[in-house]
N, C-alpha and C positions, 0 to 999 in steps of 0.2 A: 497608518491604519490601525484601528483598535484590534485587540486580540480576537474579539468575537467575530469581527468581519473577516479576519484571516481564516478562522475556523469555518465560518459559513461558506466562504468561497471554496475552501478545500472540500467541504462536504458536498457542495454542488458538483465539483469536479469528480468526486468519487461516485456520487449517485449516477452521473453520466456513464462512468465506466461500468457501473453495476447493471445498467438497463438491460443489456442482453443476457446477463447472468440470471437475473431475477426470474425470467421466464422459465428457467429450468427447475424452479423450486415450487413445491406445492404451497408452502406457507410463505408467501411473499411478505406479509405483514410481520411474520416471525423473524425473518432475516433482516428486515428494515429496523425492527425494534432492537435486535442484537447489534446492528450497525450503530444506531444512535447511542446505545448504552456503552459500547466498548471502543468507539473510534479514538477518543482522546487517549485512553489507556494503551492501545496498540501502537499509536504513533509515538507516545512517550517511551515505550519499551524499545521500539526500533531506534530511536535517537540515542537512548542510553547504551544500546548494544554497540553503536558506532561512536561512542564517546571517545574523544581524543583521536579519532580517525580522520586523516586528512581529507578523505572523500566527502565528508560533510561540508568542508570548506569549498572543495572543488565544485560540488553540485550547486552550492549557493551562488558561487561566482558565475557558473554557467547560466543559471536561471536569471540572476539579476543582470548579467551582461547581455542576455538575449533581449532585454527591453530597449536596447540602444542600437542605433544604426551607425553612429560615428565611431571610428576606430579609437579615437582619443577618449571617448566616454567609456568604452568597454575597458580600455587600459586603466582608467581611473578606478573602475570597479575592482579590477584585479589588484591594483596597488593599495586599495582600501583595506585589504586583508594583510595584517602584519606578517604572517607566515610567507606570503608570496612577494615580499619586498626583498627576499633573499634570492640570489641568482640560482643557487643549487636547488632550492625549493621550487622555483619557477620551472626549472628543467624537469623536476619530478612531476609537476603538474602537466607539462607537455607530454611526458611519457604516458600519463593517465589518458591523454587524448590521442595516443598512438602517434605522437610527434617526436622526432629525434633531433637533438641539437648538439652541435659541436660546442664544447665548453670554452672554446676560444672566442666565440662571438659574444657581443656585449649583452648586458641585461635588457637594454632598450630594444635591441634587435629581436630577442626572444619574445619580449612583451608584445611587440608589434605583430609578430607572426601568430602568436596565440590569440591576440585580439581579432585579427583577420579571420582566423579559424572559427572563433565564436560567432562573428558576424555572419559568416558563410552558413553556419548551422543554427542560426538563431531561432528559426521556426521550429526545428526539432526540439531544442532545449526549452523553449517556451511552453511546449506541450508536454514534455516529459517530466518536468519538475514543477513543483508548486511551493510557494513560500508559506511557511507556517511559523508562527511566533509563540514562544513560551517565555513569558515575562519580558526581559529585554533582549532575548536572543532570537535570531531568525534562522530557520533551517529550510533546506530545500527537500521537499518530500516527493517521492514518486508515487502518484495515485495508483498506478497499476500494481506496484509492489504491495502497497497497503491493501488494495482490493483482494489480491490473492491471499494475503495473510488472514484477512477477515473471513473470507470464504472457507479457507482450510480450518480455521478455528470453529466456525459455525458448523461445518460438516462433522467435525470431531465431537462437538457438544451435542448436536442432534443425534448422532449415532449412539453416544453414551446414554442419552435420555431414552432412546428407543430400546437399547439393551436392558436398561433398568426395568422398564415396563414389561418387556418380554420375560425377564426373569421372575417378576412378580406373578405373571400369568402362567409360568412353567412352559413357555413356548421354546421349542428347540430352534436355535439359530446357528448359522455358520459364521466363522470369523471372516469369511469372504463377503458376507452380506453387507451391503451399504445401508444407510439410514432408511432410504426409501423402500428397499426390500423388506427390512424388518417391520417398517410401518404397515406394509401390505399384509404381512403375516399376522400382525396384531389385529388389524381390521377383520381379516378373514376368520381369525379365532373368535373374536367378539360376535361376529355375525352367526357363526356356527353355534355358539353357546346360546344366543338368543333364540335361534331356530329350535334348538333342543328344548328350551324352556317352554316355547309355544306349543310344540308337539306333545310334551309331557302333560301340559295343562289340558290339552284337548282330550288326551286319553283318560284323564281323571273325570 
């Protein structure tokens, strides 16, 4: 699949996750524009933050493994990762899944049990993770995690923008005020100023 298709599919998944959230924002177009402009940057930052972290490999295996029903096919996905061809690393992967293994059992026994576990939970993993490609590398992205990251950054940006406008207008605001409260104060201030100007022109 082309990179653009991976991105378009992920954006569709994220927009689905956004549907309920968008109703809570006055400027739905504003947050959608912010989403379009910043999505790739935020995903790349999250991947870099986990660079060399085994969890990136674990998540990719869980997502790609969830596409199969046969235990042998899932096992092949696991073995396709060089890291997980090592027995001790496979045991660590099992611990990540809250599975405990005796070190005396064979690699193939561990592999089969993990493969069965992924098959049993394939519906959950197919929804939780989404494949995203950067150049020749594939990563498993969690749309809900990215969604929260975008929302938090948008809230912070919006609040900072509102604070800047309030300062320009000499409006007193509290540190506890959120962006929407500050926006209301700004609108109220502007309306009052307009009414003052109207009244003063009438008096003249």
